C-alpha positions as CSV (number, residue, x, y, z in Angstrom):
1,M,30.6,19.0,10.7
2,E,28.6,20.7,8.0
3,T,29.0,17.6,5.7
4,H,27.8,15.4,8.5
5,Q,24.8,17.6,9.1
6,K,23.9,17.4,5.4
7,S,24.3,13.6,5.6
8,I,22.1,13.3,8.6
9,L,19.4,15.4,7.0
10,A,19.7,13.4,3.7
11,V,19.2,10.1,5.5
12,S,16.4,11.6,7.6
13,F,14.5,12.9,4.6
14,A,15.0,9.5,2.8
15,L,13.5,7.8,5.8
16,F,10.6,10.3,5.7
17,N,9.8,8.7,2.4
18,L,9.4,5.3,4.0
19,G,7.1,6.6,6.7
20,L,5.1,8.5,4.1
21,A,4.6,5.3,2.0
22,F,3.6,3.2,5.0
23,A,1.2,5.8,6.4
24,T,-0.4,6.1,2.9
25,W,-1.2,2.4,3.0
26,A,-2.2,2.3,6.7
27,S,-4.5,5.3,6.5
28,R,-6.5,3.7,3.6
29,V,-6.6,0.1,4.8
30,P,-10.4,0.1,5.3
31,D,-10.8,1.2,1.6
32,V,-8.3,-1.3,0.3
33,R,-10.0,-4.0,2.4
34,D,-13.4,-3.2,1.0
35,A,-12.1,-3.0,-2.6
36,A,-10.5,-6.4,-2.3
37,L,-13.3,-7.9,-0.3
38,L,-10.9,-8.9,2.5
39,T,-11.9,-10.5,5.8
40,A,-9.7,-10.2,8.9
41,T,-8.2,-13.6,8.1
42,T,-7.4,-12.8,4.4
43,L,-6.0,-9.4,5.5
44,G,-3.7,-11.3,7.8
45,Y,-2.6,-13.4,4.8
46,V,-1.9,-10.3,2.8
47,L,0.2,-8.9,5.6
48,L,1.9,-12.3,5.9
49,F,3.0,-12.0,2.3
50,R,4.3,-8.5,2.9
51,G,6.4,-9.9,5.8
52,L,7.5,-12.8,3.6
53,G,8.9,-10.2,1.2
54,T,10.9,-8.6,3.9
55,V,12.4,-11.9,4.9
56,I,13.2,-12.9,1.3
57,M,15.1,-9.6,1.0
58,M,17.3,-10.2,4.0
59,P,20.0,-12.4,2.4
60,I,19.8,-10.2,-0.8
61,I,20.4,-7.0,1.2
62,A,23.2,-8.6,3.2
63,W,24.9,-9.4,-0.1
64,A,24.1,-6.1,-1.7
65,L,25.2,-3.7,1.0
66,P,28.9,-4.7,1.0
67,N,29.1,-5.2,-2.7
68,F,27.3,-2.1,-4.0
69,G,27.2,0.2,-0.9
70,A,24.3,1.3,1.2
71,K,23.9,4.6,-0.8
72,R,23.3,2.9,-4.1
73,V,21.0,0.3,-2.6
74,A,19.0,2.9,-0.8
75,L,18.4,5.0,-4.0
76,F,17.4,1.9,-5.9
77,M,15.1,0.5,-3.2
78,G,13.6,3.9,-2.5
79,S,12.6,4.3,-6.2
80,M,11.0,0.8,-6.1
81,V,9.0,1.8,-3.0
82,A,7.4,4.6,-5.1
83,I,6.8,2.4,-8.1
84,T,5.1,-0.4,-6.1
85,L,2.8,1.9,-4.0
86,F,0.3,3.0,-6.7
87,P,-0.7,-0.6,-7.9
88,I,-2.0,-1.4,-4.4
89,S,-5.0,0.7,-5.2
90,L,-5.8,-1.4,-8.3
91,M,-6.0,-4.8,-6.6
92,H,-9.4,-6.4,-6.3
93,H,-8.5,-9.9,-5.1
94,W,-6.7,-10.9,-1.9
95,L,-4.2,-13.2,-3.7
96,S,-3.1,-10.5,-6.3
97,L,-2.9,-8.0,-3.5
98,A,-0.8,-10.4,-1.4
99,L,1.7,-11.0,-4.2
100,L,2.0,-7.3,-4.8
101,M,2.5,-6.7,-1.0
102,M,5.3,-9.3,-1.0
103,T,7.1,-7.1,-3.6
104,V,6.3,-4.0,-1.5
105,G,7.8,-5.8,1.6
106,M,11.0,-6.6,-0.3
107,C,11.5,-3.0,-1.5
108,S,10.6,-1.4,1.9
109,S,12.9,-3.6,3.9
110,G,15.8,-3.1,1.5
111,F,15.2,0.7,1.7
112,N,14.9,0.6,5.5
113,I,18.0,-1.5,6.1
114,S,20.2,0.5,3.7
115,L,19.1,3.8,5.3
116,N,19.9,2.4,8.8
117,A,23.3,1.3,7.6
118,L,23.9,4.9,6.3
119,G,22.7,6.2,9.7
120,S,25.3,3.9,11.4
121,V,28.0,5.3,9.1
122,V,27.2,8.9,10.3
123,E,27.2,7.7,14.0
124,T,30.6,6.1,13.5
125,E,32.1,9.1,11.8
126,T,30.8,11.6,14.4
127,G,31.1,9.5,17.5
128,Q,27.6,10.7,18.5
129,S,24.1,9.1,18.7
130,H,21.9,10.2,15.8
131,M,19.7,7.2,15.2
132,S,16.7,8.3,17.2
133,K,16.8,11.7,15.4
134,I,17.0,10.0,12.1
135,H,14.2,7.6,12.9
136,S,12.1,10.6,14.0
137,W,11.8,11.5,10.3
138,F,10.1,8.2,9.7
139,G,7.6,9.5,12.2
140,V,7.4,12.8,10.3
141,G,6.6,10.8,7.2
142,T,3.9,8.8,9.0
143,V,2.3,11.9,10.4
144,V,2.3,13.7,7.1
145,G,1.0,10.6,5.4
146,A,-1.8,10.1,7.9
147,L,-2.8,13.7,7.6
148,I,-2.8,13.5,3.8
149,G,-5.0,10.3,4.2
150,T,-7.4,12.2,6.5
151,L,-7.6,15.1,4.0
152,T,-8.0,12.9,0.9
153,T,-10.7,10.9,2.6
154,R,-12.6,14.0,3.7
155,L,-12.3,15.4,0.1
156,S,-13.5,12.1,-1.3
157,F,-10.3,11.5,-3.3
158,S,-10.1,8.0,-4.7
159,V,-7.4,5.7,-3.5
160,H,-5.9,5.7,-7.0
161,I,-5.3,9.5,-7.0
162,H,-4.1,9.5,-3.4
163,F,-1.5,6.8,-4.0
164,A,-0.3,8.2,-7.3
165,L,0.3,11.6,-5.8
166,V,2.3,10.2,-2.9
167,S,4.4,8.1,-5.2
168,L,5.3,11.3,-7.1
169,V,6.3,13.0,-3.8
170,I,8.6,10.1,-2.9
171,V,10.4,10.3,-6.2
172,L,10.9,14.1,-5.8
173,V,12.2,13.9,-2.2
174,L,14.6,11.0,-3.2
175,A,16.0,13.1,-6.0
176,M,16.5,16.1,-3.7
177,V,18.6,14.2,-1.1
178,A,20.5,11.8,-3.3
179,R,23.8,13.8,-3.6
180,N,24.0,14.3,0.2
181,L,23.6,10.7,1.3
182,P,26.9,9.6,3.0
183,E,29.3,7.4,1.1
184,D,30.0,4.1,2.8
185,K,33.0,1.9,2.2
186,L,32.6,-1.2,0.2
187,E,33.8,-4.4,1.9
188,T,35.8,-7.1,0.1
189,K,34.4,-10.6,-0.3
190,A,37.2,-12.0,1.7
191,T,36.2,-10.0,4.8
192,T,32.5,-9.8,4.5
193,P,30.2,-12.6,5.7
194,K,26.7,-12.8,4.2
195,F,25.2,-13.4,7.7
196,K,26.4,-12.9,11.2
197,W,25.2,-15.7,13.3
198,P,23.7,-14.1,16.5
199,H,25.4,-14.7,19.7
200,G,25.5,-13.1,23.2
201,G,24.1,-9.6,23.0
202,L,22.9,-10.0,19.4
203,V,20.5,-12.9,20.5
204,A,18.9,-10.6,23.1
205,L,18.6,-7.8,20.6
206,G,17.2,-10.1,18.0
207,I,14.5,-11.5,20.3
208,I,13.4,-8.1,21.5
209,T,13.4,-6.8,18.0
210,F,11.2,-9.7,16.9
211,L,8.6,-8.8,19.6
212,A,8.9,-5.1,19.0
213,A,8.2,-5.6,15.3
214,T,5.1,-7.7,16.2
215,I,3.8,-4.8,18.3
216,E,4.5,-1.9,15.9
217,T,3.5,-3.7,12.8
218,S,0.2,-4.9,14.3
219,I,-0.7,-1.5,15.6
220,M,0.2,0.3,12.3
221,N,-1.6,-2.3,10.1
222,W,-4.8,-2.6,12.2
223,V,-5.3,0.8,14.0
224,S,-7.5,2.2,11.2
225,L,-9.7,-0.8,11.3
226,F,-9.7,-0.6,15.1
227,F,-11.2,2.9,14.9
228,T,-13.6,1.9,12.1
229,D,-15.0,-1.3,13.6
230,H,-14.3,-1.1,17.4
231,V,-14.4,2.6,18.2
232,Q,-17.0,3.1,15.4
233,A,-15.6,6.5,14.5
234,S,-16.8,8.5,11.5
235,E,-15.2,7.5,8.2
236,N,-13.8,11.0,7.8
237,W,-12.0,10.8,11.2
238,V,-10.7,7.3,11.1
239,P,-7.2,8.2,9.6
240,L,-6.8,10.6,12.6
241,G,-6.4,7.6,14.9
242,Y,-3.3,6.6,12.9
243,A,-2.2,10.2,12.8
244,V,-2.1,10.7,16.5
245,F,-0.3,7.4,17.1
246,A,2.3,8.4,14.5
247,G,2.5,12.0,15.9
248,S,3.2,10.7,19.4
249,L,5.8,8.3,18.1
250,L,7.4,11.2,16.2
251,I,7.7,13.5,19.3
252,M,9.3,10.8,21.4
253,R,11.8,10.0,18.6
254,L,12.7,13.7,18.4
255,I,13.9,13.6,22.0
256,G,14.9,10.0,22.1
257,D,18.7,10.6,21.8
258,R,18.7,12.9,24.8
259,L,16.5,10.5,26.8
260,K,18.9,7.7,26.0
261,M,21.9,9.8,27.3
262,R,20.0,10.5,30.6
263,F,18.2,7.2,31.3
264,G,19.8,4.6,29.1
265,A,18.3,2.2,26.6
266,R,17.1,-0.4,29.0
267,N,15.0,2.0,31.1
268,L,13.5,3.5,28.0
269,L,12.5,0.1,26.7
270,V,10.9,-1.0,30.0
271,G,9.2,2.4,30.5
272,G,8.0,2.2,26.9
273,A,6.4,-1.1,27.6
274,V,4.5,0.4,30.5
275,S,3.3,3.3,28.3
276,T,2.3,1.0,25.5
277,V,0.3,-1.4,27.6
278,S,-1.4,1.4,29.4
279,G,-2.3,3.1,26.1
280,L,-3.7,0.0,24.6
281,L,-5.9,-0.7,27.6
282,I,-7.2,2.9,27.5
283,A,-8.0,2.6,23.8
284,V,-9.7,-0.8,24.1
285,Y,-12.0,0.2,26.9
286,A,-12.5,3.8,25.8
287,P,-16.1,5.0,26.1
288,N,-15.7,7.4,23.1
289,F,-13.4,8.5,20.2
290,V,-11.6,11.1,22.2
291,V,-10.5,8.7,25.0
292,A,-9.4,6.2,22.4
293,I,-7.3,8.9,20.8
294,L,-5.6,9.6,24.2
295,G,-4.9,5.9,24.4
296,M,-3.2,5.9,21.0
297,I,-1.0,8.9,22.1
298,A,0.3,6.9,25.1
299,T,0.7,3.8,22.8
300,G,2.8,5.7,20.3
301,A,5.0,7.2,22.9
302,G,5.7,3.8,24.3
303,V,6.5,2.1,21.0
304,A,8.6,5.0,19.7
305,L,12.1,4.2,20.9
306,S,12.3,0.4,20.5
307,F,13.7,0.3,17.0
308,P,16.1,3.3,17.4
309,M,17.6,1.8,20.5
310,L,17.9,-1.7,19.1
311,F,19.2,-0.7,15.7
312,S,21.7,1.7,17.2
313,A,23.1,-1.1,19.3
314,A,23.2,-3.5,16.4
315,G,24.7,-1.0,14.0
316,K,27.8,-0.6,16.2
317,E,28.6,-4.2,15.4
318,G,28.6,-3.5,11.6
319,A,26.2,-3.6,8.7
320,I,25.9,-7.4,8.7
321,A,25.1,-7.5,12.4
322,L,22.4,-4.8,11.8
323,T,21.0,-6.9,9.0
324,T,20.9,-9.9,11.2
325,V,19.1,-8.2,14.0
326,A,16.7,-6.5,11.6
327,S,16.0,-10.0,10.2
328,F,14.5,-11.0,13.5
329,G,12.3,-7.9,13.3
330,Y,11.1,-8.7,9.8
331,V,10.3,-12.3,10.8
332,G,8.3,-11.0,13.7
333,G,6.4,-8.6,11.5
334,M,5.7,-11.4,9.1
335,V,4.5,-14.3,11.4
336,S,2.6,-12.0,13.7
337,Q,0.1,-10.7,11.1
338,P,-1.8,-13.9,10.3
339,I,-1.9,-14.6,14.0
340,M,-3.3,-11.1,14.5
341,G,-5.8,-11.8,11.8
342,W,-7.0,-15.0,13.5
343,V,-7.2,-13.3,16.9
344,V,-9.3,-10.5,15.4
345,E,-11.5,-12.9,13.5
346,T,-12.0,-15.0,16.6
347,F,-12.1,-12.4,19.4
348,D,-12.7,-9.1,17.6
349,L,-10.4,-6.1,17.3
350,A,-10.4,-5.5,21.1
351,G,-9.0,-9.0,21.6
352,G,-6.4,-8.3,18.9
353,F,-5.1,-5.2,20.7
354,L,-5.1,-7.0,24.0
355,F,-2.9,-9.7,22.3
356,V,-0.5,-6.9,21.4
357,A,-0.6,-5.7,25.0
358,A,0.4,-9.2,26.1
359,V,3.3,-9.3,23.7
360,T,4.4,-5.8,25.0
361,L,4.4,-7.2,28.6
362,I,6.9,-9.9,27.4
363,I,9.2,-7.2,26.0
364,G,9.1,-5.4,29.4
365,I,10.1,-8.6,31.2
366,L,12.9,-9.5,28.8
367,A,14.3,-5.9,28.8
368,S,14.4,-5.9,32.6
369,K,16.3,-9.2,32.7
370,A,18.8,-8.5,29.9
371,R,22.3,-7.5,31.0
372,L,22.1,-4.3,29.0
373,L,19.0,-3.2,30.8
374,A,18.5,-2.4,34.5
375,P,15.5,-4.1,36.1
376,T,12.5,-1.9,37.0
377,H,10.5,-4.0,39.3
378,L,7.7,-1.5,40.1
379,C,7.1,-0.9,36.4
380,L,6.9,-4.6,35.7
381,L,4.5,-5.2,38.6
382,G,2.2,-2.5,37.2
383,L,2.4,-4.1,33.7
384,K,1.4,-7.5,35.0
385,L,-1.4,-6.3,37.2
386,G,-2.9,-4.0,34.6
387,L,-2.8,-6.5,31.8
388,G,-4.2,-9.3,34.1
389,L,-7.2,-7.2,35.1
390,A,-7.8,-6.2,31.5
391,L,-7.8,-9.8,30.2
392,Y,-10.0,-10.9,33.1
393,R,-12.5,-8.1,32.2
394,H,-12.5,-8.9,28.5
395,W,-13.0,-12.6,28.7
């Protein structure tokens, strides 16, 4: 059991690195946007390239996991995440930034999938659910990263210094946990397909993961700009908007495994959709910064458990099934960002976040209809009425 606990902690701290890297980028998006002279549309293109990188990595990671093992792949990809973070601060044109972000997307997705595969190894060996606990450390990383972003902004640190310091932290943490990452079994070429064509339950998981990625990616990438341009918060406090979202997400993931045992994955997904839509509506129509922060707390709580529940279910079907379902998520994260950029350019950031709320409504409906999830009619009725009133009021 002690070995398993060390393995859980090692995977968790490695996933902390991924959250730290993402929050470092997300907390300084306004600065990167200004340095590269990005519009909402060109920012959408930059994020499209990042998503394209994740999709390109999918067949590569599906080949690499069974041939090299998730542990080796995770260590290599984690190192590449650190190496590619700093150059983001040096880009001054949207196309060069986009090409770099494509590389960042490849490294991040490879790191993410390999760590989820290692998490599934631990769950299989122990016969217990650990994925939400492991994913909570991504949340710890995002909270720490957002707070560091707030601090460095208030202290007037340049983006270069900020990103360089975080890259160093990632390397140090990875070196500390390397020996305790679990060893997974390599699979022979004769028994390992490169891709598991989705069927039955995997199709449902894939579609919901596609939409969940659209929601979480859009909020994480645009929330700092939302507080800058829509809420019109002080520059020093803008990263706090991302921090409270990430903190709420973290708290829910810390208790997610216990909630899953009590309520089941389907009720958590539907309830999460209710919380997300409510939080987004509060944030969009907030009269001040404090109320917008409260909306982000509800939004983070609603979003938190989607990926742990979906990845845990897919992981039980094997590493290739996990990669297949994750591919849906990465495609969702990719194609949604230029759409989000167009919506923001056309209807402003409030319209963009209402678009995210509409996508969340679809998740709630699909989750309630899926065989794995019990319908929650009252929750869905509240979702439909609340979003309908909000859209009518906005347009």
